[in-house]
N, C-alpha and C positions, 0 to 999 in steps of 0.2 A: 330318080330314087329318092324318097324323102330322107332329111336329115336325121340323124340319130338324136335322142333327147339331149343328150350332153353338149352337142354342138352349139345350139343357141346360146347356152349358160357361157360357155368359154368365149364367144364373141363378145357377151357383154362385159365379162370380167376384164379382159384385156386392156380396154381403155384406163380402167382404175389402176391396174397395175403400172401401166406406162406413166400415169400421172404421179402416182407415189414416188417412183423411182426419180423422176425429174425433180420432184420438191426435195427428196433427200440430196441429190446430187447438188442442187442448188444451194441448200442449207450448209453442206459439207464446204463447199467452196467458199461461201461467205464467213463461215467460222474461221476457214483458213486464212481469209483476208484479213478478219478482224483481229486474229492472233498476231498476224504479220504486223499489223498496224499497232497493236499494242506494244510489241516488242520494239517498235520505232519509236515510242514515246519513252523519255527517261524516268526510270522508277525512284520513288521517293527515298531519299536519304536523311539520316537523323541531322538535325540542326546542330553546330557546334556546341559543346557546354561551355558555360562561362569558365574562365581560369579558376582554378582550386585556390581555395582559402588556405592561407599560410598554416601549416600545421604548429601546434604548439611546441616550443623549444625551451629547454631548461636554460634560458638566458634572461637577465633582467630588462624590464623595460625601463627605458631611460626617464628619469623624473618620477613625478608622485602625481597619482591621480586623485583630485580633490572633489569630494562628494557632498553636495549640500541638499539636504532634504525639508521641504516645507510639509510637515505633517499635522497641520493646523486644521484642515477640512475633513475632519475624521466622520462628520454626519453624513458625507457624501462619498466616503471612502476614497477620497482623491488625494494623492501625493503628487508634490511638485518637485521635480529635480532639476538641479543644475550640476553639471559635471565638468570640471576643467581638467584639460591634461595636455602635456607637452606633446608636440608633434614634430616630425621631420619635414622640413619644406621641400615642397616638389614631389612628394611620395603620396600614394594611395594609402589610406589608413581603413582598415576594416574594424568596426566595432560588432561585438557579439552581445546578444541578450542570452542570458543563462537559460539552459534548457535541460540538462541532466544534472539533477540535484542529488547529492549524497543521501542515501536512505529512502529515496522515492522511487528508484529502481526502473525507471521509464522516462521518456522526455515529456516532463510534465510542466515545464516553464510555461507562465501564462503570458504568452507573447501577446496576445489579443487585448491585454490589458494596456500595452504601450501605446500612447498617443501623443499627439502635438509635437512631434520630433522636429527640432529646429537647431540647426549648426551654424555657430558664428565664430568669426575671427575678428574680434574688436566687434565694430558696428556691421561688418561685411557678413551677409549671410551666404553660407555655402552650400552648394547642392549635395544631396545624398541620394543613393540608389539602394534599394533593396536587392540582394543577391537573388538571382531567379531559381536556384536550386537550394541554397542554405539560407530559407526565409528568415532565420534569426539573425542574419548578418546585414550589416549597413555598411556601405562603401562610400568614402569621402576622399576626393581628390584635394590635396592640400596645396593651395598655391604657393609659389616661391615667396620666400620672405616671411612666411607664417610659421610661429614657432609654438603657439598655442592656442587652443580652441575651446570654445563653451559650447557644451551640448545640452539643450533644455528639452524636457519631455515630462509628461505626466503618466503616472501608473493608476489606472481606473480600477480599483478593487472591486469586487462584485458587492451589489447593495442587497442581494438576498440569496440564499443557499442555491436555488435553482439555477442561477447564473454562474456560481463558482465560490471558492471559498471566500468568507467573508472576514477580513482582516482589519476592519475599522468600523466604528460606530460613534455616536456622540458621546459614549462614556468610556470606551477601551479602544486599545489598538494593539496589533501584532505587526510590528515593523520588520519584514523580512527583507533584508538586503539584496537577495537575489531577484526580487522584482524591480529595484531601483537602480541597477548599474548596467551600463553599457561598457564592456570591457575591450581593450585592444587584442585583436587576434595575433597569434604567432609566439606567445610566451606562456609559460606555465603559470597557473594562478598563484603559486607561492613566490612567483618572482615580479609580481606587479603590486608596489605599494600604494596604500590608499589612506587617505585622511578623510574620515566622514563626520557629518555633523548633521543635527537634526532641531528643528524647531517644533516644539510640542504645544499642543493647545494650553492656555492659561491655567496654571495652578495644577498642572497634572504632574503625577510622579512616575518614576520609570525605574527598570532595572535591566541590566543586560552584562554578559560576560565581558563586554569591553571596558577598558579603562577611560574613565572621563580625564579629559586634559584640561577641560575648563567649562564651567556653566555660568553664563550671565542671563538671568531671568529664565525665559522657557527654551533659550537656546543652549544646546549641549554639543560640545566639541569632543571627539573621542582622539585618543592617542594614535598615531600611525600603526597599522597593522598590514600584512599581506592580505591579498584579495581572497584566498580560501580562508584565512580567518575571519575576515569581514562576514563573508556570507554564512559562516558556522557561528554567528553570534547575534542573534535577533534581539530586538528591544520590546520589552513589554511594558506598555503605559496605559495609565487610566486616570479617570477622576476620582475613583476610590481605590485605594492602593493600601496593601498591607503586606509587609516583609517579616519573616519569621526566621531567625536562626535555628537550624538544625543541628550543626555540628561546627566546631571551630578548630578541631584537632584531628588531622594535621593542617587542614586548610578550611576556609570557610565554606559551609553548605546552607544555601538558604532556600525557602520555598517563598515566592513572590506571587500574590493574589489579587486580580482586579475583579470587580463585580459592578453590576448596574448601579447598586446603591451600598452606602456605607455598612448597613445592617447587615449584609449578605456576606461580609468579608470575615466574620468571625467562625473559625474553624469548630467542628464538633469535638467533643470529648474523644480522645484516642487519635485523632489526627496527626496532631504534631508528634506525640509520643510514637506512633506506629511508624511515622516517616523518619524520625530520629534513629528508630531500631533498624529500619531499612538500610539507612546509611551504614550503620555498624555491620549488620550482617552482610553486606556488599563487601567492605573493606575485609571481613574476615574470609569470605569466599575466595576474592581475587588476589588478596595479599598486597595490594598496592592500589595507586590511584594515578590517573594521568591528567589532571587539571590542578591548577593553582586556585580554583575557586569553581564552585558548581552552583547553578541556578535552575531550581524547578520553577517553571514559568506556567501557572494556571489562570486559565480565564473562566469565570462563572457566567455563562450566558447560554441561551438557546439559540442554536443556528449560528454559532459564530466558528470561524477559523477551520483550520485542518483539525483532524482529531488529535493528531500527534506530529510532531518532527523532532527528530533526535540530533542532538550535536553533542561535542566533544565537553563542552563544559556548560551546557544547560540542556533543558528539554521542554518544547513547547506541548502544552496540555490543555486544550480546550474541552471544557466538561459541562454537563448540563447546568442550568441555573439552580437546580434544585440538589446539586451533588452534596453540598453540606447538610442541608436539611433532611435528606433522605439517607444521610451515611450509616445510621444505625439499622435501617430497614433493607439496604441494597448493599450487601458485602460484595456482590460481584464486581461493584464499581471500584472498590477500593484499591485494586492493584494497578490501576492505570497509569500512575506515575512512575511505576517501577519499570516499565518497559523501555522508556527513553533513558532512564538511569543506567539500565544495564547496557543499552547502546554505546555509552561512553568507552566502555570496555570493548565489547563486541560490535564492530562496525564503524566505530569512529577511530579509536586508537589502532585496534587491529582491524584490518579490512581485508576481504577477499581480494586477490591480486587483480582478478579481471573486473573487479567493481571500482578499484582506484583509477581514476583518470586525471590526466595533467591540468585539465580546465572544465568549464562547465557546458561544453557544446561537445566533447568527445563522447561517444555511446560507451556506456558500460555493458557488462555482460553478467548474467544473473544466475549462473550455474549452481553457486553456492548459496543461493538464497535460503536454502533450508538449513545453512549455518548460521548466516547472518541474521534471519529472523525465527527460524525454527529453535536454535539454542538460546536466542535471546527470550523467546516466548516461554523455554523451559524454565530458565533462571528467574524470568518475572513472577511465575507462580511460585516456585520455591521460596524466594526471597519474600513474596509478599505473605507466605505462610510462617517463615522462620522468624519475620518482624513482628508477627501476631496481628497483621491488619487482616489476615484471614484465620479462621480456624481450619483444624485439620478436616473437618466436615466439609467446610467450604471449598477447600482445595479438591477433595475427593468428587463432590458434585461437579466441579469445573472439568476436571479429568474425564468423568464419565461422559459428559456432554461432547468433549472433544473426541473420545473414542467412539461414541456413537456416531458423531458425524463422518468419522473416517470409515465406520462399518457401512455406512450409506453413501459410499462413493464407488459407484460401478465403473465409473471412467479409469479406476485403477487398473482394470482389466487389459486396457487398450493403450493407456496414457502413462508412461513412467514419470515419477516425481520430477526428474531433471528437466523433461520438457516442459512440465507445467511451471517452472521457475521462469519460464520466457513471457509469461503472461502479463506482466506489467507492460510488456511492449506490444504483445499480440492483443490483448483485449482492452487495454487502457482502462481497466477498472471499470468497465461497463457492466450493467446488470445482464445476467446470463439467464436464458430461458431454462435450461437444463443443467445447472450447475453440477450436479453430482455425476453427469456423463461427461461433460466438457472439462471439468476442473478448472481452477483458477490458481492466481498466485497465492493465494491465502492457504492454499493446501501445504505449501512449503511452511508455513507457520504451524500449522496444526499437525501435519504428519511428521514434520520435522521435529516438534515437540515430543511426539511419541517415540521417535527414532532415538532422540538423545535420552529419554527415559530408559529406553533398553539398553543403551550403551552403559549408563549409569548402574543398572541392576547387574548388568554382565560383569562390570569391573568389581563389583562388591561380592557377587558370588565367587567369582573365579580367584579373588585375592582373600577369600575367607574374612571379609569386611575390614581389611587392613588399607585398602585403597577405595577411592571412588571418583566420581567425576568432580568433586571439589579438587582434587590434586591436580586434574587435568587444567581446571579453571586456574589455579594458581601458576601452574607452569607454562601455561599458553598465554595467558593474559595479565599475568603479574610481572612480566619482565619489564626491564627499562623502567623502574620506579621514577614517577614524576616527569617522565618524558611526554611531550605533546606532539613528536613526531610520528605521523603514521607509519605503522608496521604492518605489511601486507603479509598474507598467508595463502597456501594453496592447499588441497586435500592432502597431498604428500606431506606438508608440515603437520597436519592434524593427526595423520597415522603415525608419523614418527613420534610425535610427543604422546599419543595413547598407547604405543607400544613401549615407550619408556616407562610408562606407569603400570600397566599390565600387558604383557605380551599376548597378542591374539592375532588372527588374521583380520585386522581391522579394515585394510583395503577391500578384501572380499566382502566383509561385513557391509560396508557402505554401498559396494558396487551393486550388490544384490537388493539393497533397499531404495537405492536412488535410480539406478540404471534400468532395472528389470520391471515388468509388469506383474501385478499380483491379482488373486482372486480373494484370499483372506485379509481381513483387516489386520494392521499392525499393532497387535495386542500384547506381544511378546513381553514388553516392559512392564506392563501391568499384571501379567501372569507371575513373572518372575519376582514382582514386588510384592507378592502375596494377596493379589485381589483377583477378581474375575467381573467382567461386564455382565451385568444383569438386567432384567426388566422388571418394572413394577407398574401396577395400574394406578399408582399415586404419583402425581407430579413432583418434582422436587421443588423445594422452596424458591429457587432461582427461577423456575418454570411459572409457579405460581405469581411472583412478582413481576414477572415480564408479561404476563398475560393481563394481570391486573392493570399494569401502566399503559398497555397498547391496545386492550381489548380484543386482541388476536386469539385464535385458538390454534394451538401447536399440536399437531397430528403427524408430525413428520415421521416419528419413529412406529406408527401404526399404519395409517391410510396412506403416509407419504404425501402429505399437503398441510400447508397452513393457511388459515382463512382470517380475514378481517371481521370485524364485529358485526358486518352488514352481510356477512357470506360471501364476500368477494374473494376469489380463490388468488393468494399472492405468491404462492409457490407451490410446485408439483415435483416430486423425486422421481428420477428416471427408474422405470421398471417396478414401480410400487403400485398398490391397488388402485388408487386414483388415477395413475398414469395408464394402467391396463384399461380401464373403461372409457378413456378418452378425455378426461378432464384436464383443462388447460389452465395456466395461469392467466387472470382475467375474467374467468367465467365466474358467475354468481349462482351459489347453491340457494334453491328456493324452496326446497322440501326435504324432509328427512322422513322416511317411511310414510309418505303421503301427508304429513303434517307440516305447515310452515316453519321454515328454517329458525332455528334458535340455537345458539351456542352451546347451551348446556343439554338441549334436547339431542343435539349431534353426538356430544360426548356420551350422553347415556345410552344412547343406540349402537356407539362404538364398542361401549363396556359390555354390552349385551350380546356381542358377536362370540365372545368367549363362552357363553351359554347356548352356543347354536342358533341364536336370534338372527334372521336375516337383516341386511341393511341395505336399504335402497334409497339412493339420493336422485333428486331432480335438480336440474341446473339450467341456465340460461347462459348460451354463448353468444354473444351478438344479438342477431334476431332469431337464432335457432334454440330450440329447447329439446332437452334430451333426459332420459332417466335410465338408470342401470342399478342392477344387483352390484355390490361391492364385493369382490372375491377376499374376504378377510373374516377369520375366525380366531383371532387372538387377542380381542379386547383392546383395552388403552395400554399404550406401552411407554415408559419413560425410563430413561437409562439411570442405573445406580451401580456402584462399585461395591461389591460383597466381599468381606475378608474371608479368605480360604483358611480355615483352622488348619494348625500342623504345618504350616508353610512360613518360611522367614519372612517377617514384617518390613521388607527392605524399603518399601514406599513409605512407611511411617518414620523410619530412620532418615531417609532424605528429607522430609519435610520438618524435621525436628531442628530448632534453633541451635546456632553454634555458640559456644561460650567463648 
């Protein structure tokens, strides 16, 4: 009988099935053997961590740290340091390079500038090792019989801004002690006594909050101070130097100026009188002071220094070389010195408890950055206006720009302000592609300023004009007159003081604004102050001046982008029209409605969108080219504050000078 049609296929399939099963069984067995073998080998374990570095204790370091700085090689930004300190024989000494600096809000110490480290006991060279975890710590095993060591090193300052802050040139210097000291671990900074001296370039003049013990030629020795005071007392020096007395009652306040040439030292009309008024308006606001002298330190140079650094008895201010010559035409620059001056009260005398640390290597926490910087920014602008350095119109323009920036922060929908205060640590002040969505630490300045404006107007409204945030300033910062001992504060302290001035749910007020996310911009203070944020097709004077100086085109409040003069896109705002069509920072706009890019042509085309004229941009991104219609029909937009008639002009009252 012939086989059925299925029979031959079954016969052919069977060898394949058998082979597949055999392979599977072999693979399973091999896997089981491999797993068994793997389990027989030891699994990796973490290597032991090095011994912890001694935590700072409130005990004195035995003896005095003597610090000698040769600062004569300013052209190369080179500081040569010799440090002598007493030590305990037969013990390990750990020296720390400062990393956490008051007012910088993150671990910004320039450890990479330390070079040439050499440790000696007499002529004997001692070995040092860097801690493998805390890399700003250096360990030295002190031999028996050794009671003192010399530590030699250089600090290599940046020679150009792209490398880092430039703190020395052939004509000027900003001597910052935190770059020039290695201090012993295990002690509070206030319990380490230092005697510092510096050798200046020939014929240079200088100023510092430190008291001079002796000067011989170009060598200056200062009186003993604690390490925390030393780090808080920079030295300004220069070939061309000018010192101007602003006030001597109740204590001396000076402005100290260095420049690249003698002709640039002469301040413009209004500079001295304005800063004299600033000092007096600050005294009237806070009701006391916490310094025995104060020095405003000003470096006139392009590409020099940090923009500012605040201290209890001084403030560092590096300003453009044309700061004096453009004084009349650029009022937005005139308030720069006020920020550091206000910080003497808020930030240095009174400091958030989580920001105060016992030494310069203990991390700080920045949850009250919106007070430390936001309230300071608020008083900076108020005092600048009360002192006459700004007109009321200057202040309103600046506040309108701040309000518009916060109105263009979609990141407030997902990220509360409290979390943004961490960004000095998270982002390390790096440029951001999408700042409006990501947010950064500087939102604590701007949004914090608007929150404090709201608090001020709320107090004024609820008290019928009898109380204001000025009363809070005196009650909170005016305590312990003359004391230079830091007094810490918490949010609860702020709430308690505010309630004593004007009862309100201040805890809930701050909680809702700091801890919660928001869709609407924080404009309640402007509204209660008698103004409204509006838009104009005409740029403010400040925008005109900035565009003229830089050549940039600011369309941030219309298309949501800023361009360089050559059409390169510098910034794109999240969810704005430029963002929606795919424009990115770094792209180059090549055409506007089919015609070659030109800044004025682009502005004219944006303006025409208000009359239903289409706007098409073409651009190049790398090697790719694109073109798109821009979804925008509101023309040019620049922020303004408009007075709302029939409402109390509280904002005008806030900006008025105090008698």
